[in-house]
C-alpha positions in Angstrom: -22.4 19.3 -155.3 -25.8 17.6 -155.1 -27.4 20.7 -154.5 -25.6 22.4 -157.0 -26.1 20.1 -159.9 -29.9 20.1 -158.9 -30.1 23.6 -159.4 -28.2 23.3 -162.8 -30.7 21.0 -163.9 -33.7 23.0 -163.0 -31.9 25.9 -165.5 -31.9 23.5 -168.2 -34.6 23.9 -171.1 -37.1 21.2 -171.3 -36.2 19.9 -168.1 -39.7 19.2 -166.4 -39.4 18.3 -162.6 -40.7 14.6 -163.2 -38.0 14.5 -165.9 -35.2 15.2 -163.4 -36.8 13.0 -160.9 -36.4 10.3 -163.2 -32.6 10.7 -163.5 -32.3 11.0 -159.8 -33.9 7.6 -159.2 -31.0 6.4 -161.5 -28.5 8.3 -159.0 -30.4 7.0 -155.9 -31.7 10.6 -155.2 -28.5 11.8 -153.6 -25.9 12.5 -156.4 -27.1 14.9 -159.0 -23.7 15.9 -159.8 -23.0 12.4 -161.4 -25.5 13.1 -164.1 -23.1 15.8 -165.3 -20.3 13.0 -166.0 -22.6 11.1 -168.2 -22.2 11.3 -172.2 -25.0 11.8 -174.8 -25.1 7.9 -175.5 -25.7 7.1 -172.0 -28.8 9.3 -171.8 -29.8 8.1 -175.2 -30.3 4.6 -173.1 -32.7 6.2 -170.8 -36.4 5.3 -171.5 -38.0 8.4 -173.4 -34.6 10.6 -173.2 -34.0 12.3 -176.7 -30.9 13.6 -178.3 -32.1 17.7 -177.1 -32.7 16.4 -173.5 -29.3 14.8 -173.4 -27.2 17.7 -174.7 -28.9 20.2 -172.6 -27.3 18.3 -169.9 -24.1 17.3 -171.2 -23.6 20.9 -172.8 -24.6 23.1 -169.6 -22.5 25.8 -168.9 -24.5 28.3 -167.1 -22.5 27.3 -163.7 -21.8 30.9 -163.0 -25.5 31.6 -162.6 -26.2 28.5 -160.5 -23.4 29.8 -158.4 -25.1 33.2 -158.2 -28.1 31.6 -157.0 -26.3 29.9 -154.1 -24.3 33.0 -153.3 -28.1 34.7 -152.8 -29.2 31.9 -150.8 -26.5 32.3 -148.7 -26.7 36.1 -148.2 -30.4 35.9 -147.5 -29.3 33.3 -144.4 -31.0 30.3 -146.2 -30.0 26.7 -147.3 -31.4 24.1 -149.6 -33.1 20.9 -148.7 -33.5 19.2 -152.0 -35.7 16.3 -152.8 -34.2 12.7 -151.3 -32.7 15.0 -148.7 -32.7 13.4 -145.0 -34.8 16.8 -144.0 -37.3 16.7 -146.8 -40.7 16.6 -145.9 -41.9 13.1 -146.2 -45.5 13.8 -147.0 -44.2 15.8 -149.7 -43.0 12.6 -151.6 -46.6 11.9 -151.8 -48.3 14.4 -153.5 -48.5 14.2 -157.4 -45.5 16.8 -158.4 -43.6 17.6 -155.2 -41.1 20.5 -155.3 -37.3 19.5 -156.3 -35.8 22.3 -154.0 -37.1 24.1 -150.7 -35.2 27.2 -149.6 -35.4 26.9 -146.0 -34.7 29.8 -143.6 -34.8 28.5 -139.8 -34.7 25.2 -138.3 -34.6 21.9 -140.6 -35.9 19.6 -138.1 -39.4 21.7 -138.1 -39.8 19.8 -141.6 -40.2 16.4 -140.4 -42.4 17.2 -137.8 -45.9 16.5 -137.5 -48.2 19.6 -138.6 -51.4 20.8 -139.8 -52.6 23.5 -142.3 -54.3 26.2 -140.9 -55.4 28.8 -144.1 -58.2 30.7 -144.5 -59.4 34.0 -145.9 -57.3 37.2 -145.7 -60.2 39.3 -144.4 -61.7 37.5 -141.7 -64.7 38.9 -139.4 -64.4 38.7 -135.8 -65.8 35.5 -135.6 -63.3 34.1 -137.8 -60.5 35.5 -136.1 -61.6 34.4 -133.0 -62.2 30.7 -134.4 -58.7 31.0 -136.3 -57.2 31.8 -132.7 -59.0 29.2 -130.6 -58.2 26.5 -133.1 -54.7 27.1 -133.8 -54.0 27.5 -129.8 -55.8 24.0 -129.4 -53.8 22.4 -131.9 -50.2 24.1 -131.0 -51.5 22.7 -127.4 -51.6 19.2 -128.9 -47.8 19.3 -130.2 -48.7 20.0 -133.8 -46.6 22.0 -136.0 -49.0 24.7 -137.5 -48.3 25.5 -141.5 -50.0 28.1 -143.1 -49.0 30.9 -146.0 -48.1 33.9 -144.0 -50.5 35.8 -145.8 -52.7 38.5 -144.4 -55.9 37.3 -142.3 -56.0 33.8 -141.0 -52.7 32.6 -141.9 -50.8 35.6 -139.8 -53.3 34.7 -137.1 -52.4 31.4 -137.0 -48.5 31.8 -137.1 -48.8 34.7 -134.3 -50.9 32.4 -132.3 -48.7 29.5 -132.3 -45.6 31.7 -131.6 -47.3 33.6 -128.7 -47.8 29.8 -127.5 -44.0 28.7 -128.0 -45.2 26.4 -130.5 -43.6 25.1 -133.8 -45.1 26.9 -137.0 -44.2 26.9 -140.7 -44.6 29.7 -143.3 -44.8 28.8 -146.9 -44.1 31.2 -149.1 -44.8 31.7 -152.8 -42.6 34.8 -153.1 -39.0 33.1 -152.5 -37.3 33.2 -149.2 -35.5 36.4 -150.1 -39.2 38.4 -150.6 -40.9 38.2 -147.4 -44.7 39.3 -148.2 -46.3 41.0 -146.9 -43.7 42.7 -145.8 -45.6 43.8 -142.5 -45.0 40.2 -141.5 -41.1 40.6 -141.7 -40.9 40.7 -137.7 -43.1 37.5 -137.6 -41.1 35.7 -139.9 -38.0 36.3 -137.1 -40.6 35.3 -134.5 -41.0 32.1 -136.2 -37.4 31.3 -136.7 -36.5 32.4 -133.1 -39.4 29.6 -132.0 -37.7 26.7 -134.3 -39.8 27.0 -137.2 
């Protein structure tokens, strides 16, 4: 219910992530569904909350669309990890505008491991490829999770090197969990999840 309510809040017009987090603070971050039990006068007691915003939540009716998102998430073999959840990456709490919801394919516990980002150009030269491989192998051997973006070039080298070393790697996708890009990395994604990433 919490994740379903968060998706509903994301669908609401004029409700930015910071405003939603303000509301979550009122519920202790783990019961967004209780916000849909509030009345317009309840919302108007909240500092800076206008009648239009209150009405957008109280009169929300697009539950079918929310349930469709949940069905598509399930069909992709993915799950949701939300701001305030136990497995939400702790360091994301310290950035300026942390994402409200993450779609996860693979092992939840990987999100709470000590890691380091390895990113670089999509077209590295020979020296760049060698350095990406060598540093990734060293970092993996030290027990760090390798975080990268699954893009061509250095990102793919880092993920592949980590998998080859039996380490844990996390691919952060901007394209969505159901659209692996580049498509040639679909097999690599499978390897990443099989290695606990």
